[in-house]
C-alpha positions as CSV (number, residue, x, y, z in Angstrom):
1,M,57.0,184.4,-106.7
2,T,55.8,188.0,-106.7
3,S,56.6,188.5,-103.1
4,Q,60.2,187.2,-103.7
5,R,60.6,189.6,-106.5
6,N,59.1,192.4,-104.4
7,L,61.5,191.5,-101.5
8,K,64.5,191.6,-103.8
9,K,63.4,194.9,-105.3
10,F,62.7,196.3,-101.8
11,N,66.2,195.2,-100.6
12,E,67.9,196.8,-103.6
13,I,66.0,200.1,-103.2
14,Y,66.6,200.1,-99.4
15,D,70.3,199.5,-99.8
16,S,70.6,202.2,-102.5
17,T,68.5,204.9,-100.8
18,Y,69.0,204.3,-97.0
19,S,71.7,206.7,-96.3
20,D,70.0,209.6,-98.3
21,I,66.6,209.0,-96.7
22,L,68.2,208.8,-93.2
23,K,70.1,212.0,-93.8
24,Y,66.9,213.7,-95.0
25,I,65.0,212.6,-91.9
26,V,67.8,213.5,-89.5
27,I,67.8,217.0,-91.0
28,K,64.1,217.5,-91.0
29,C,63.2,216.0,-87.5
30,H,62.6,218.3,-84.6
31,N,64.2,215.7,-82.2
32,I,66.9,213.3,-83.0
33,N,65.2,210.6,-80.9
34,D,62.3,210.5,-83.4
35,V,64.5,209.5,-86.4
36,N,64.5,205.7,-86.1
37,D,60.7,205.6,-85.7
38,I,60.1,207.8,-88.7
39,L,62.7,206.0,-90.8
40,Q,61.1,202.6,-90.0
41,E,57.6,203.9,-90.8
42,T,58.8,205.3,-94.1
43,Y,60.2,202.0,-95.4
44,L,57.2,200.1,-94.0
45,E,54.9,202.3,-95.9
46,F,57.0,201.8,-99.0
47,W,57.0,198.0,-98.5
48,K,53.1,198.1,-98.3
49,L,52.9,200.2,-101.5
50,L,55.4,198.0,-103.3
51,N,53.2,194.9,-102.6
52,K,50.0,196.8,-103.7
53,K,51.1,198.3,-107.0
54,D,54.0,198.3,-109.5
55,I,56.3,201.2,-108.7
56,E,58.8,202.5,-111.3
57,D,62.4,202.7,-110.3
58,K,62.5,206.3,-111.8
59,N,62.8,208.9,-109.1
60,I,62.5,206.3,-106.3
61,K,64.5,208.4,-103.9
62,S,62.1,211.4,-104.4
63,Y,59.1,209.0,-103.9
64,L,60.7,207.8,-100.6
65,I,61.3,211.4,-99.5
66,G,57.7,212.2,-100.2
67,I,56.7,209.3,-97.9
68,A,59.2,210.5,-95.3
69,I,57.7,214.0,-95.4
70,N,54.2,212.6,-94.8
71,K,55.5,210.4,-92.0
72,I,57.2,213.4,-90.3
73,K,54.1,215.5,-90.5
74,K,51.9,212.7,-89.2
75,Y,54.3,211.8,-86.4
76,Y,54.6,215.3,-85.0
77,S,50.8,215.9,-85.3
78,F,50.3,212.7,-83.3
79,I,52.9,213.7,-80.7
80,Y,51.2,217.1,-80.4
81,K,47.9,215.5,-79.8
82,L,49.4,212.9,-77.3
83,N,50.9,215.8,-75.3
84,E,47.5,217.3,-74.9
85,I,46.2,214.2,-73.1
86,S,46.7,214.5,-69.3
87,I,47.3,211.3,-67.4
88,F,45.4,213.0,-64.6
89,S,42.2,213.3,-66.6
90,K,39.3,211.0,-65.5
91,N,37.3,208.6,-67.5
92,D,33.5,208.1,-67.4
93,K,33.9,206.0,-64.1
94,D,35.7,208.9,-62.4
95,I,39.0,207.0,-62.4
96,E,42.2,208.9,-63.3
97,L,43.9,207.7,-66.5
98,K,47.1,207.1,-64.6
99,E,45.4,204.5,-62.4
100,T,44.5,202.4,-65.4
101,F,48.1,201.8,-66.5
102,E,49.6,198.5,-65.6
103,S,52.7,198.6,-63.5
104,S,54.4,195.5,-64.9
105,I,57.6,197.3,-65.5
106,N,60.5,196.2,-63.4
107,I,62.8,199.2,-63.3
108,E,65.8,197.2,-62.1
109,D,65.5,194.9,-65.1
110,S,65.1,197.9,-67.4
111,I,68.5,199.4,-66.4
112,I,71.0,198.2,-68.8
113,K,74.7,199.1,-68.6
114,K,75.9,200.3,-71.9
115,E,79.4,201.3,-73.2
116,E,80.7,204.8,-72.8
117,F,79.5,205.6,-76.4
118,L,75.9,205.2,-75.4
119,E,76.4,207.6,-72.4
120,V,77.9,210.2,-74.7
121,W,75.2,209.8,-77.3
122,K,72.6,210.1,-74.6
123,Y,74.2,213.3,-73.4
124,I,74.3,214.7,-76.8
125,K,70.7,213.8,-77.6
126,S,69.6,215.5,-74.3
127,K,71.0,218.8,-75.3
128,K,68.3,221.5,-75.5
129,N,69.6,222.6,-78.9
130,Q,68.5,219.7,-81.1
131,N,70.9,220.9,-83.9
132,I,73.8,219.5,-81.9
133,P,72.8,215.8,-82.1
134,K,72.0,216.3,-85.8
135,I,75.4,217.8,-86.4
136,F,77.2,215.0,-84.5
137,Y,75.2,212.3,-86.4
138,L,75.8,213.9,-89.7
139,Y,79.5,214.5,-89.0
140,Y,80.5,211.3,-87.2
141,K,78.1,208.7,-88.5
142,L,77.3,209.8,-92.0
143,D,80.8,211.4,-92.5
144,L,79.5,214.7,-94.0
145,T,81.9,217.6,-94.1
146,I,81.2,220.7,-92.0
147,R,80.4,222.5,-95.3
148,E,77.8,219.9,-96.3
149,I,76.2,219.9,-92.8
150,S,76.1,223.7,-93.0
151,E,74.3,223.6,-96.3
152,H,71.8,220.9,-95.2
153,L,70.9,222.6,-91.9
154,G,71.0,226.1,-93.3
155,K,73.5,227.2,-90.7
156,S,77.0,228.8,-91.1
157,E,80.1,226.8,-91.1
158,S,81.3,228.6,-88.0
159,Y,78.1,227.6,-86.1
160,I,78.6,224.0,-87.1
161,K,82.3,224.1,-85.9
162,N,81.5,225.9,-82.7
163,S,78.7,223.3,-81.9
164,L,81.0,220.4,-82.5
165,Y,84.0,221.8,-80.7
166,R,82.0,223.3,-77.7
167,T,80.2,220.0,-77.1
168,L,83.5,218.0,-77.5
169,K,85.0,220.3,-74.9
170,E,82.0,219.7,-72.5
171,L,82.4,216.0,-73.0
172,H,86.1,216.1,-72.3
173,K,85.6,218.2,-69.1
174,D,82.8,215.8,-68.0
175,S,85.1,212.7,-68.5
176,E,87.9,214.4,-66.5
177,R,85.6,215.0,-63.6
178,E,84.4,211.4,-63.6
179,S,87.9,210.0,-63.7
180,R,88.9,211.9,-60.5
């Protein structure tokens, strides 16, 4: 009975806070590709805490933002450590780390044809300036205004507009080249 009550409470809190927590994580992440992992980890941690102790509904959004802050810090410190591990380093048997990986991945099966939207999103996420995917996500997915995005990211409105329009122009030129 308690788990059903916790599930109901979790779902209500999730539904009421999801967009705000997502927006916060999008704004605070260094790379837009990390958002889903951090968001999932945030709510998973909240679920675990909800099952361990009674959490008041007061300031629940602040509580979740606190969890998100910790998850972002932990995620990026883990990624930093991971980047320092070389796949060419050798273990105690003088075997390179890269040789210990299984190659059960079938690349041909991994290639999935997606709609044009996914190609566009991939292009936007690959931009060196990681503010661009944030701006696009906040503008087109979360329907924030240019002014709101400017305030959240601490950038001028003209920077936000230029980033949007310049990238849209690039996309338009790219699609024209492909259609020829």
